[in-house]
C-alpha positions as CSV (number, residue, x, y, z in Angstrom):
1,M,0.0,0.0,0.0
2,A,1.1,3.6,-0.6
3,T,0.4,6.8,1.3
4,V,-0.7,9.8,-0.7
5,A,-2.6,13.0,-0.3
6,A,-6.3,12.4,-1.0
7,D,-6.5,15.4,-3.3
8,E,-3.8,14.1,-5.6
9,A,-5.9,11.3,-7.0
10,P,-8.1,11.8,-10.0
11,L,-11.8,12.3,-9.2
12,L,-13.7,11.1,-12.2
13,A,-13.3,8.4,-14.7
14,E,-13.0,9.4,-18.3
15,E,-15.8,7.1,-19.4
16,P,-19.0,6.6,-17.4
17,L,-20.3,3.1,-16.5
18,R,-23.0,1.8,-18.6
19,P,-26.4,1.6,-16.8
20,G,-26.7,-1.3,-14.4
21,A,-22.9,-2.1,-14.4
22,C,-20.7,-2.1,-11.3
23,S,-17.5,-0.3,-10.9
24,R,-14.6,-2.4,-12.2
25,E,-11.8,-0.7,-10.3
26,L,-12.0,0.7,-6.8
27,E,-9.7,2.8,-4.6
28,L,-9.7,2.2,-0.9
29,R,-8.6,5.2,1.2
30,E,-7.9,4.5,4.9
31,F,-8.3,7.5,7.2
32,R,-8.1,7.5,11.0
33,D,-11.8,8.0,11.4
34,R,-13.2,6.5,8.2
35,Y,-12.7,4.4,5.1
36,V,-13.4,6.0,1.7
37,I,-14.1,3.7,-1.3
38,R,-14.0,5.5,-4.6
39,S,-14.9,4.2,-8.1
40,V,-12.0,4.9,-10.4
41,D,-14.2,4.2,-13.5
42,G,-17.5,5.4,-12.3
43,G,-16.8,8.5,-10.2
44,G,-19.0,7.6,-7.2
45,A,-17.7,7.3,-3.7
46,F,-18.9,6.5,-0.2
47,A,-17.5,6.7,3.3
48,V,-17.7,4.1,6.1
49,S,-17.3,5.4,9.7
50,R,-14.6,3.4,11.6
51,S,-16.5,4.0,14.9
52,N,-19.9,2.6,14.0
53,G,-19.8,1.4,10.4
54,S,-22.4,3.9,9.1
55,L,-22.4,4.3,5.3
56,R,-22.6,7.7,3.6
57,P,-22.4,8.6,-0.2
58,L,-19.8,11.3,-0.9
59,S,-19.8,14.2,-3.3
60,A,-16.8,14.9,-5.5
61,E,-15.8,17.8,-3.2
62,E,-15.9,15.5,-0.2
63,V,-13.8,13.0,-2.0
64,A,-11.2,15.6,-2.7
65,A,-11.0,16.8,0.9
66,G,-9.1,15.1,3.6
67,S,-5.6,14.7,5.0
68,D,-3.0,12.1,4.2
69,C,-4.3,8.5,4.0
70,R,-3.2,5.1,3.0
71,V,-4.4,4.1,-0.5
72,S,-4.8,0.6,-2.0
73,K,-6.6,-1.0,-4.9
74,I,-9.6,-3.3,-4.5
75,Y,-11.9,-5.0,-7.0
76,G,-15.3,-4.9,-5.3
77,V,-17.3,-4.6,-2.2
78,A,-19.1,-7.8,-1.1
79,G,-21.1,-6.3,1.7
80,V,-21.2,-5.4,5.3
81,I,-22.2,-7.3,8.5
82,R,-23.0,-5.9,11.9
83,L,-21.7,-7.6,15.1
84,L,-21.7,-6.5,18.7
85,A,-19.0,-3.8,18.5
86,G,-19.8,-2.4,15.1
87,S,-19.6,-3.2,11.4
88,Y,-17.2,-5.1,9.2
89,V,-17.1,-4.3,5.5
90,L,-16.0,-7.2,3.2
91,V,-13.9,-6.2,0.2
92,I,-12.4,-8.1,-2.7
93,T,-8.6,-7.6,-2.6
94,S,-7.6,-9.8,-5.5
95,Q,-9.2,-11.6,-8.4
96,R,-8.3,-13.8,-11.4
97,D,-9.8,-14.0,-14.9
98,A,-12.2,-17.0,-15.2
99,G,-13.2,-16.5,-18.9
100,S,-16.3,-14.7,-20.3
101,Y,-20.0,-15.3,-20.4
102,Q,-22.1,-13.8,-23.2
103,G,-19.3,-11.4,-24.0
104,S,-18.8,-10.2,-20.5
105,P,-15.6,-11.0,-18.4
106,V,-16.1,-13.3,-15.4
107,Y,-13.8,-13.2,-12.4
108,N,-13.0,-15.5,-9.6
109,V,-12.6,-14.1,-6.1
110,N,-9.0,-14.8,-5.2
111,S,-8.9,-13.1,-1.7
112,M,-11.1,-11.0,0.5
113,K,-10.8,-9.2,3.8
114,F,-13.0,-7.5,6.3
115,L,-12.4,-3.8,7.2
116,C,-13.0,-3.4,10.9
117,C,-15.3,-0.6,12.1
118,N,-15.5,-1.6,15.7
119,E,-14.1,1.1,17.9
120,A,-17.0,0.5,20.3
121,I,-15.4,-2.8,21.3
122,K,-13.9,-1.0,24.3
123,H,-17.4,-0.4,25.7
124,L,-18.4,-4.1,25.7
125,T,-18.6,-6.4,28.7
126,A,-16.0,-9.1,29.1
127,Q,-18.4,-11.8,27.8
128,E,-19.3,-9.6,24.8
129,K,-15.6,-9.1,24.0
130,R,-15.2,-12.9,24.0
131,D,-18.2,-13.3,21.8
132,E,-16.9,-10.6,19.4
133,A,-13.6,-12.4,19.2
134,Y,-15.3,-15.6,18.2
135,F,-17.5,-13.9,15.6
136,M,-14.4,-12.2,14.2
137,S,-12.8,-15.6,13.9
138,L,-15.8,-16.8,11.9
139,L,-15.3,-13.8,9.6
140,K,-11.7,-14.9,9.0
141,I,-13.1,-18.3,7.8
142,A,-15.6,-16.5,5.5
143,E,-12.7,-14.5,4.0
144,T,-11.2,-17.8,2.7
145,T,-14.4,-18.9,0.9
146,H,-13.4,-20.2,-2.5
147,G,-15.4,-20.9,-5.6
148,L,-17.0,-17.4,-5.7
149,Y,-17.5,-15.7,-9.1
150,Y,-18.9,-12.4,-10.4
151,S,-19.2,-10.2,-13.4
152,Y,-19.3,-6.4,-13.3
153,D,-21.9,-6.1,-16.0
154,R,-23.6,-9.5,-16.4
155,D,-25.9,-11.4,-14.0
156,L,-24.6,-14.9,-13.4
157,T,-27.4,-16.1,-11.3
158,L,-30.0,-16.6,-14.0
159,N,-29.9,-19.5,-16.4
160,L,-29.9,-18.7,-20.1
161,Q,-33.5,-19.6,-20.7
162,R,-34.9,-17.5,-17.8
163,A,-32.7,-14.6,-18.7
164,S,-34.0,-14.7,-22.3
165,K,-37.6,-14.2,-21.1
166,F,-37.0,-10.9,-19.4
167,P,-37.4,-7.5,-21.2
168,A,-34.3,-6.0,-22.8
169,G,-34.5,-3.1,-20.4
170,R,-33.8,-5.3,-17.5
171,V,-30.1,-5.3,-18.2
172,H,-30.0,-1.6,-17.4
173,K,-31.1,-2.2,-13.9
174,P,-28.5,-2.6,-11.1
175,L,-27.1,-6.1,-11.0
176,W,-28.5,-6.9,-7.6
177,K,-32.0,-6.2,-9.0
178,Q,-31.4,-8.6,-11.9
179,A,-30.1,-11.4,-9.7
180,D,-31.9,-14.5,-8.5
181,P,-31.6,-14.1,-4.7
182,R,-31.5,-17.9,-4.2
183,F,-28.1,-18.0,-5.7
184,V,-26.5,-14.8,-4.3
185,W,-23.9,-15.9,-1.8
186,N,-23.6,-12.4,-0.2
187,K,-27.3,-11.5,-0.3
188,N,-27.5,-10.9,3.5
189,L,-24.4,-8.7,3.3
190,L,-25.8,-6.3,0.7
191,E,-28.8,-5.0,2.6
192,E,-27.2,-1.8,4.0
193,F,-25.6,-0.9,0.6
194,I,-29.1,-1.3,-1.0
195,E,-30.6,0.9,1.7
196,A,-27.9,3.5,1.0
197,K,-28.6,3.2,-2.8
198,L,-24.9,2.5,-3.6
199,D,-26.0,0.5,-6.7
200,E,-22.7,0.8,-8.6
201,F,-20.8,-0.8,-5.7
202,I,-23.2,-3.8,-5.1
203,I,-21.7,-7.0,-6.6
204,P,-23.7,-10.2,-6.4
205,L,-21.3,-13.2,-5.8
206,T,-22.3,-16.6,-6.9
207,A,-20.7,-20.0,-6.7
208,Q,-19.2,-22.1,-9.4
209,F,-18.3,-21.2,-13.0
210,S,-16.2,-23.3,-15.3
211,L,-15.3,-22.5,-18.9
212,K,-13.3,-24.7,-21.3
213,E,-12.2,-23.9,-24.8
214,A,-12.4,-26.6,-27.5
215,P,-13.8,-26.7,-31.0
216,V,-17.0,-26.2,-29.1
217,R,-17.0,-23.7,-26.2
218,I,-18.4,-25.4,-23.1
219,T,-19.4,-23.5,-19.9
220,L,-20.6,-25.1,-16.7
221,F,-22.5,-23.1,-14.1
222,S,-23.4,-24.4,-10.7
223,R,-25.5,-22.1,-8.6
224,T,-25.4,-23.2,-5.0
225,R,-28.1,-22.4,-2.4
226,M,-27.6,-24.0,1.0
227,W,-25.4,-26.4,2.9
228,R,-27.1,-28.8,5.4
229,R,-29.2,-31.9,5.4
230,G,-32.9,-32.5,4.5
231,A,-35.4,-29.7,4.1
232,N,-37.0,-26.9,6.2
233,L,-40.7,-26.4,6.7
234,E,-40.9,-24.2,3.6
235,G,-39.7,-27.1,1.4
236,A,-36.3,-25.5,0.7
237,T,-33.7,-28.3,0.6
238,A,-30.1,-28.2,1.8
239,N,-27.2,-28.3,-0.8
240,F,-29.5,-27.3,-3.6
241,V,-27.5,-26.7,-6.8
242,E,-28.8,-25.7,-10.2
243,T,-26.2,-26.8,-12.8
244,E,-26.4,-25.4,-16.3
245,Q,-24.2,-26.7,-19.1
246,L,-23.8,-24.3,-22.0
247,A,-22.4,-25.0,-25.4
248,E,-21.5,-22.4,-28.0
249,Y,-20.9,-23.2,-31.7
250,E,-21.0,-20.9,-34.8
251,G,-23.4,-18.3,-33.4
252,L,-25.6,-20.8,-31.6
253,M,-25.9,-21.3,-27.8
254,S,-27.6,-24.2,-26.1
255,S,-28.3,-24.8,-22.4
256,F,-29.1,-27.9,-20.4
257,I,-30.2,-27.6,-16.8
258,Q,-30.2,-30.2,-14.0
259,V,-30.7,-29.7,-10.3
260,R,-29.6,-31.6,-7.2
261,G,-30.7,-31.3,-3.6
262,S,-31.0,-33.1,-0.3
263,I,-33.9,-35.5,0.1
264,P,-36.8,-33.1,0.9
265,L,-37.9,-34.8,4.1
266,L,-37.3,-33.7,7.7
267,W,-34.2,-35.7,8.7
268,E,-30.8,-35.3,10.3
269,Q,-27.4,-36.9,10.4
270,I,-25.4,-35.8,13.5
271,V,-21.7,-36.5,13.6
272,D,-20.6,-38.8,16.4
273,L,-17.1,-39.9,15.4
274,S,-18.4,-42.9,13.4
275,Y,-17.5,-43.0,9.7
276,K,-21.2,-43.0,8.6
277,P,-23.3,-41.4,11.3
278,C,-26.9,-42.7,11.7
279,L,-29.6,-41.1,9.7
280,N,-32.6,-40.1,11.7
281,I,-36.0,-39.4,10.1
282,I,-38.0,-36.9,12.0
283,E,-41.7,-37.8,12.2
284,H,-43.8,-34.7,11.8
285,E,-47.3,-34.0,10.5
286,E,-45.9,-31.3,8.2
287,T,-43.7,-33.7,6.2
288,P,-46.2,-34.3,3.4
289,K,-46.6,-30.5,3.0
290,V,-42.9,-30.0,3.0
291,V,-42.5,-32.4,0.1
292,Q,-45.4,-30.9,-1.8
293,R,-44.0,-27.4,-1.3
294,H,-40.6,-28.4,-2.6
295,F,-41.9,-30.1,-5.8
296,H,-44.5,-27.4,-6.4
297,D,-41.6,-24.8,-6.4
298,L,-39.6,-27.0,-8.8
299,S,-42.5,-27.4,-11.1
300,Q,-43.2,-23.7,-11.1
301,R,-39.6,-22.8,-11.9
302,Y,-38.6,-25.6,-14.3
303,G,-41.6,-27.5,-15.5
304,D,-41.9,-31.3,-15.5
305,T,-39.7,-33.0,-13.0
306,V,-38.0,-36.5,-13.0
307,V,-36.6,-37.5,-9.6
308,V,-33.6,-39.8,-9.6
309,D,-32.8,-41.2,-6.1
310,L,-29.3,-42.7,-6.0
311,T,-29.3,-43.9,-2.4
312,D,-28.8,-47.5,-1.2
313,K,-31.7,-49.8,-0.5
314,Q,-30.1,-51.2,2.6
315,G,-29.4,-49.8,6.1
316,D,-30.2,-46.2,7.1
317,E,-30.1,-45.0,3.5
318,G,-32.7,-47.6,2.7
319,N,-35.0,-46.4,5.4
320,L,-34.6,-42.8,4.2
321,S,-35.1,-43.9,0.6
322,N,-38.2,-45.9,1.4
323,A,-39.7,-42.9,3.3
324,F,-38.9,-40.7,0.3
325,A,-40.5,-43.1,-2.1
326,A,-43.6,-43.3,0.1
327,E,-44.0,-39.5,0.1
328,M,-43.5,-39.4,-3.7
329,E,-46.5,-41.7,-4.2
330,R,-48.6,-38.8,-2.9
331,I,-47.2,-36.3,-5.4
332,P,-49.0,-36.3,-8.8
333,N,-47.3,-35.7,-12.1
334,I,-43.8,-36.2,-10.7
335,R,-41.9,-39.3,-11.8
336,Y,-39.7,-41.0,-9.1
337,V,-37.0,-43.4,-10.1
338,H,-34.8,-45.2,-7.6
339,F,-31.3,-46.3,-8.8
340,D,-29.1,-48.0,-6.3
341,F,-25.9,-46.6,-7.5
342,H,-23.5,-48.5,-5.2
343,H,-25.2,-51.8,-6.1
344,I,-25.7,-51.4,-9.8
345,C,-22.4,-49.7,-10.5
346,R,-20.3,-51.7,-8.0
347,G,-16.8,-52.4,-9.0
348,G,-16.6,-48.9,-10.6
349,N,-18.7,-50.0,-13.6
350,F,-19.7,-46.5,-14.7
351,D,-21.3,-47.8,-18.0
352,N,-24.1,-49.3,-15.9
353,L,-25.6,-45.9,-15.7
354,Q,-27.0,-46.7,-19.1
355,V,-29.5,-48.8,-17.2
356,L,-30.8,-45.6,-15.5
357,Y,-30.7,-43.6,-18.8
358,N,-32.8,-46.3,-20.5
359,Q,-35.5,-45.7,-17.9
360,I,-35.7,-41.9,-18.3
361,E,-34.5,-41.4,-21.9
362,E,-37.9,-40.7,-23.2
363,A,-38.6,-38.1,-20.5
364,I,-35.2,-36.4,-21.0
365,Q,-35.7,-36.1,-24.7
366,K,-39.2,-34.8,-24.1
367,Q,-37.9,-32.1,-21.7
368,G,-35.2,-31.2,-24.3
369,Y,-32.8,-28.3,-24.0
370,F,-32.7,-24.5,-24.7
371,L,-31.4,-23.3,-28.0
372,I,-30.9,-19.7,-29.1
373,N,-28.8,-17.8,-31.6
374,S,-26.8,-14.6,-31.4
375,K,-29.8,-12.5,-32.5
376,G,-31.9,-13.7,-29.6
377,E,-34.1,-16.0,-31.7
378,I,-35.3,-19.0,-29.7
379,F,-35.5,-22.3,-31.5
380,L,-36.0,-24.8,-28.6
381,E,-36.9,-24.5,-24.9
382,Q,-36.3,-26.9,-22.0
383,S,-39.6,-27.9,-20.5
384,G,-38.5,-29.8,-17.4
385,I,-35.5,-31.0,-15.4
386,V,-34.0,-34.1,-13.8
387,R,-33.5,-33.8,-10.0
388,S,-30.8,-36.1,-8.7
389,N,-29.8,-36.9,-5.1
390,C,-27.8,-39.2,-3.0
391,I,-27.1,-38.5,0.7
392,D,-24.6,-35.7,0.4
393,C,-25.5,-34.9,-3.2
394,L,-21.8,-35.0,-4.1
395,D,-20.0,-38.0,-5.5
396,R,-22.8,-40.3,-6.8
397,T,-24.8,-37.3,-7.9
398,N,-21.9,-35.7,-9.8
399,V,-21.1,-39.0,-11.7
400,T,-24.8,-39.4,-12.7
401,Q,-25.3,-35.8,-13.7
402,S,-22.2,-35.9,-15.9
403,F,-23.5,-39.0,-17.6
404,L,-26.9,-37.3,-18.3
405,A,-25.2,-34.1,-19.4
406,R,-23.0,-36.0,-21.9
407,K,-26.1,-37.6,-23.4
408,S,-27.8,-34.2,-23.7
409,L,-24.6,-32.6,-25.1
410,D,-24.6,-35.2,-27.9
411,L,-28.1,-34.1,-28.9
412,Q,-27.2,-30.4,-28.7
413,L,-24.1,-30.6,-30.8
414,Q,-25.9,-32.8,-33.4
415,R,-28.6,-30.1,-33.7
416,M,-25.9,-27.3,-33.9
417,G,-24.0,-29.1,-36.6
418,A,-20.8,-29.7,-34.5
419,L,-21.5,-33.5,-34.7
420,S,-23.1,-35.8,-37.3
421,S,-26.7,-36.8,-36.8
422,S,-25.6,-40.0,-34.9
423,G,-22.3,-38.6,-33.6
424,S,-21.0,-38.5,-30.0
425,I,-18.5,-36.2,-28.2
426,F,-16.3,-39.3,-27.8
427,Q,-15.6,-39.1,-31.6
428,S,-13.8,-35.8,-30.9
429,E,-10.9,-36.2,-28.5
430,D,-10.7,-32.4,-27.8
431,I,-14.4,-32.1,-27.0
432,S,-14.4,-35.4,-25.0
433,D,-11.4,-34.4,-22.9
434,T,-12.8,-30.9,-22.3
435,F,-16.1,-32.3,-21.1
436,K,-14.5,-34.9,-18.8
437,K,-12.1,-32.4,-17.2
438,M,-14.8,-29.9,-16.7
439,W,-17.1,-32.3,-14.9
440,V,-14.3,-33.6,-12.7
441,E,-13.3,-30.1,-11.7
442,H,-17.0,-29.3,-11.2
443,G,-17.3,-32.2,-8.8
444,D,-14.2,-31.2,-6.9
445,E,-15.3,-27.6,-6.5
446,L,-18.7,-28.5,-5.1
447,S,-17.2,-31.1,-2.8
448,L,-14.6,-28.6,-1.6
449,E,-17.4,-26.2,-0.8
450,Y,-19.6,-28.7,0.9
451,A,-17.3,-31.3,2.4
452,G,-13.9,-29.6,2.4
453,S,-12.3,-32.3,0.3
454,Y,-12.0,-33.3,-3.4
455,A,-14.8,-35.4,-4.8
456,L,-14.8,-39.2,-4.8
457,K,-15.3,-41.3,-7.9
458,G,-13.7,-38.7,-10.1
459,D,-12.1,-41.5,-12.2
460,L,-15.5,-42.7,-13.2
461,V,-16.1,-39.4,-14.9
462,R,-12.6,-39.0,-16.4
463,Y,-11.9,-42.6,-17.4
464,G,-15.2,-44.6,-16.9
465,R,-13.4,-46.9,-14.4
466,Q,-11.5,-46.7,-11.2
467,T,-7.6,-46.5,-11.3
468,L,-5.1,-47.1,-8.5
469,P,-4.0,-43.4,-8.3
470,G,-7.7,-42.4,-8.2
471,L,-8.3,-45.0,-5.5
472,I,-5.5,-43.5,-3.4
473,K,-6.8,-40.0,-4.0
474,D,-10.3,-41.1,-2.9
475,G,-8.9,-42.7,0.3
476,M,-7.1,-39.5,1.2
477,S,-10.3,-37.4,0.4
478,A,-12.4,-39.8,2.6
479,L,-10.0,-39.4,5.5
480,S,-10.0,-35.6,5.0
481,R,-13.8,-35.6,5.0
482,Y,-14.0,-37.6,8.2
483,Y,-11.7,-35.2,10.0
484,L,-13.4,-32.1,8.8
485,N,-16.9,-33.4,9.3
486,N,-16.2,-34.4,12.9
487,F,-13.8,-31.7,14.1
488,H,-14.1,-28.6,11.9
489,D,-17.6,-28.4,10.3
490,G,-19.3,-27.0,13.4
491,V,-17.1,-23.8,13.1
492,R,-17.6,-23.7,9.3
493,Q,-21.4,-23.9,9.8
494,D,-21.2,-21.0,12.3
495,A,-19.4,-18.9,9.8
496,L,-21.9,-19.8,7.0
497,D,-24.9,-19.1,9.3
498,L,-23.4,-15.7,10.3
499,I,-22.7,-14.6,6.7
500,S,-26.0,-15.8,5.3
501,G,-28.1,-14.3,8.1
502,Y,-29.4,-17.5,9.6
503,Y,-27.9,-16.3,12.8
504,T,-28.2,-12.6,13.7
505,V,-25.9,-11.0,16.2
506,S,-27.8,-8.8,18.7
507,K,-27.0,-7.4,22.1
508,G,-30.5,-8.3,23.3
509,I,-29.7,-12.0,23.0
510,S,-27.8,-13.9,25.6
511,S,-24.3,-15.2,24.6
512,P,-24.4,-18.5,22.8
513,F,-20.9,-19.3,24.3
514,Q,-21.3,-18.4,28.0
515,N,-22.2,-21.9,29.1
516,G,-18.9,-23.4,27.9
517,G,-19.6,-27.1,27.4
518,F,-18.0,-30.4,26.6
519,E,-16.1,-29.2,23.5
520,S,-14.0,-31.3,21.2
521,A,-11.3,-28.6,21.0
522,T,-10.7,-29.1,24.8
523,Y,-11.2,-32.7,25.5
524,L,-10.5,-34.7,22.3
525,P,-6.7,-33.9,22.2
526,V,-6.5,-35.1,25.9
527,A,-8.4,-38.3,25.1
528,S,-6.3,-38.9,21.9
529,A,-3.1,-38.5,23.9
530,I,-4.3,-40.9,26.6
531,I,-5.3,-43.5,23.9
532,V,-2.0,-43.2,22.0
533,G,0.0,-43.2,25.3
534,G,-2.0,-46.2,26.6
535,I,-1.3,-48.2,23.5
536,T,2.3,-47.3,23.6
537,A,2.6,-48.2,27.3
538,T,0.8,-51.5,26.8
539,T,3.0,-52.5,24.0
540,F,6.2,-51.5,25.9
541,T,5.3,-53.2,29.2
542,L,4.1,-56.3,27.4
543,S,7.4,-56.6,25.6
544,Q,9.2,-56.1,29.0
545,A,7.0,-58.7,30.7
546,V,8.3,-61.7,28.7
547,G,10.7,-63.6,30.9
548,R,10.4,-61.3,33.9
549,N,8.3,-60.9,37.0
550,A,4.5,-60.4,37.3
551,Q,4.7,-56.7,37.9
552,H,5.3,-55.9,34.2
553,F,2.5,-58.2,33.1
554,I,0.1,-56.5,35.6
555,T,1.1,-53.1,34.3
556,S,0.4,-54.2,30.7
557,I,-3.1,-55.4,31.7
558,I,-3.8,-52.2,33.6
559,C,-2.6,-50.0,30.7
560,A,-4.7,-52.0,28.2
561,G,-7.7,-51.8,30.5
562,L,-7.4,-48.0,30.9
563,T,-6.9,-47.5,27.1
564,A,-10.0,-49.7,26.4
565,G,-12.0,-47.7,28.9
566,V,-11.0,-44.3,27.3
567,V,-11.8,-45.7,23.8
568,A,-15.2,-46.9,25.1
569,L,-15.9,-43.6,26.7
570,V,-15.0,-41.6,23.6
571,K,-17.1,-44.0,21.5
572,A,-20.1,-43.8,23.8
573,N,-19.9,-40.0,23.8
574,G,-18.9,-39.4,20.2
575,K,-21.4,-36.5,19.7
576,Q,-19.9,-34.6,22.6
577,F,-16.4,-34.9,21.1
578,C,-17.4,-33.6,17.7
579,S,-17.3,-30.0,16.5
580,K,-20.8,-28.6,16.8
581,P,-22.2,-25.2,15.8
582,Q,-22.2,-22.9,18.8
583,T,-24.5,-20.1,17.4
584,E,-27.6,-21.9,18.6
585,R,-30.9,-20.7,17.3
586,E,-34.5,-21.6,18.1
587,K,-35.0,-25.2,16.9
588,L,-38.2,-27.0,16.0
589,F,-36.7,-30.3,16.8
590,D,-34.0,-31.2,19.4
591,G,-30.7,-31.9,17.7
592,S,-31.9,-31.2,14.2
593,S,-29.6,-29.0,12.2
594,D,-31.9,-28.9,9.2
595,V,-35.1,-27.4,10.5
596,E,-33.5,-24.7,12.6
597,K,-35.0,-21.2,12.3
598,P,-33.5,-17.8,13.0
599,R,-34.4,-16.5,16.4
600,M,-37.8,-14.8,16.3
601,K,-38.5,-11.3,17.6
602,S,-41.7,-12.2,19.6
603,T,-43.4,-15.1,21.3
604,Q,-46.3,-14.9,18.9
605,E,-44.0,-15.2,15.9
606,I,-42.4,-18.2,17.4
607,L,-45.7,-19.9,18.1
608,T,-46.9,-19.2,14.6
609,K,-43.7,-20.3,13.0
610,Y,-43.5,-23.5,15.0
611,K,-47.1,-24.4,14.0
612,F,-48.6,-24.1,17.6
613,G,-51.2,-21.7,16.2
614,G,-50.6,-19.1,18.9
615,D,-51.3,-21.6,21.7
616,A,-48.9,-20.8,24.5
617,A,-50.0,-23.9,26.4
618,A,-49.1,-26.2,23.5
619,A,-45.7,-24.5,23.2
620,A,-45.1,-24.9,26.9
621,A,-46.1,-28.6,26.7
622,H,-43.8,-29.1,23.7
623,A,-40.9,-27.5,25.6
624,K,-41.6,-29.6,28.7
625,D,-41.5,-32.8,26.5
626,K,-38.2,-31.7,25.1
627,L,-36.7,-31.0,28.5
628,K,-37.9,-34.4,29.6
629,E,-36.3,-36.1,26.7
630,R,-33.0,-34.3,27.4
631,G,-33.2,-35.3,31.0
632,E,-33.7,-39.0,30.0
633,K,-30.8,-38.7,27.6
634,L,-28.5,-37.3,30.4
635,A,-29.7,-40.1,32.7
636,R,-28.8,-42.7,30.1
637,I,-25.3,-41.2,29.6
638,S,-24.8,-41.1,33.4
639,Q,-25.9,-44.8,33.7
640,E,-23.6,-45.8,30.8
641,S,-20.7,-44.0,32.6
642,A,-21.5,-45.8,35.8
643,E,-21.6,-49.1,34.1
644,L,-18.3,-48.4,32.3
645,Q,-16.7,-47.5,35.7
646,N,-18.0,-50.8,37.2
647,E,-16.6,-52.8,34.3
648,S,-13.2,-51.1,34.7
649,E,-13.2,-51.9,38.4
650,N,-14.2,-55.5,37.7
651,F,-11.4,-55.7,35.1
652,A,-8.8,-54.3,37.5
653,S,-10.0,-56.8,40.2
654,L,-9.7,-59.7,37.7
655,A,-6.2,-58.5,36.7
656,H,-5.2,-58.5,40.4
657,Q,-6.5,-62.0,40.9
658,I,-4.6,-63.3,37.8
659,A,-1.4,-61.7,38.9
660,K,-1.8,-63.1,42.4
661,S,-2.4,-66.6,41.0
662,M,0.6,-66.3,38.7
663,E,2.8,-65.2,41.6
664,N,1.8,-68.3,43.6
665,K,2.5,-70.6,40.6
666,K,5.7,-68.7,39.6
667,W,5.3,-70.1,36.1
668,W,6.9,-67.1,34.4
669,K,10.3,-67.7,35.9
670,P,12.9,-69.7,33.9
């Protein structure tokens, strides 16, 4: 950064921005009492107070005034969030080119940082300062969010078919007014900028964009909505992603859309240190309506819907799949197809997806794809979508969607003249390699966003079979997922909830952290050290016991018993050792992370939202039942701990008796 006099910088750009576009280059000036952000190409500017974060547009004269300041270049303002001590403004500090979309450059966010406007922190209580420190650590996590893309003059949130239906004058509106709010990552952060009417500074960020050059230009958009499990009472599902595959060839552009999303039931999967945590279906009278709302919304937005369920037919997945199938029988005009991916494609036999395609081929061809030329003339429209899901909507879903996308791309390129009437992209090595690489990267990016690791089964997309290097990579990714899911995702969820507005910071709400608790960050390292130390001590003392006195043998037994006891304790209390979100909100169900609601402002709102119809007695009875359940759960844990202690005492007594018997017989001596 450089230090210059504020009045030495140019005030106005030579060419004004076109209507609706955002400023491409911004200048950040840091004064002692304020931040000033000025558009180099647009001429506008605004100030942010460092004491309370208030926003204020500036005139050209106000921009020119001021003492020496520190000046740096930024590439966009992603929004502002208010915490206990003040506001924090998120700015884009670096970017990289990601290609172009419909003639407009697209950029990938390379780095971001929050500008602190929190001088009021000195007036907070000790607990509030601790809370603010934790919230600021969540903002640091948000700064590292990857996979965010934006354009200064093109809306990336609307698919090609929807965008083509809007009037031409829409493109002259500010970008945030054009955008589909479902897919705007920073929607919650933009509210104060919208209120201040700083339109030229408001940049909607969206997730996922991939462009590959070949004889045919292929672009892949994935617009991400939420990260969780199941659905909420409004029918909005977790991890909902709209994936649009675009192909451009000689003045024609085609679009094929698919969606993925969590199974739209009320269910949960709470981490407990096991590799595959149990799936719990929440029985609730609203479930049929939740499913209906979800598919009504899909039908309104996309038309006919074919549901492809890729879950297993056995175990917990089978129970969830059966419940899903039962609910789908109540939904008219929606086709449900179950395809046990792990069973039918076992052994990495990717070609068996043809079995699925044969079942839905007629529906996919009837739904079609969107085709338009450079003049805006529409030749074909897509009349429906395929909705795919597994449990996480990652690996199995990505492989399946890539298979369906390839089938559709064949049809699109045949119609556009890039392939013969019976041709396939596999007849062109350039197009085939481009397609495979794009979908592998697409799966990796979505997996990194949702699970923190690269996607599994990438070899099935790239090669159609599993390879040894791919198997090793999948193993490393699986281990990484296990670690992140159990010991890091709680904090990541807190950061996401804070940025997205699912949790709102307010001084009127008691601290979510003041009760402390049995947290993995404190206890798991101790337990791990005891386990590792116990195994080491057992191994060492056992090796020393051979040919020596009984004392070494007794020590080995005691070490083994203690180690086994700690392992059993950790296993029995796995949920307590895992990383959990700490920004607790009002919940409809105890333990469910998928039907949580933001904290309401009044008792009546809570009663209405939670379907008690304003009946305070019903709400009190519900709360009493939940407290009773929690009491019973604590009692069970206490009983299990007592039983474990008794078993340890019995084990120690038995070890003592064995040692005494051995001492009497003296069989260990040579």
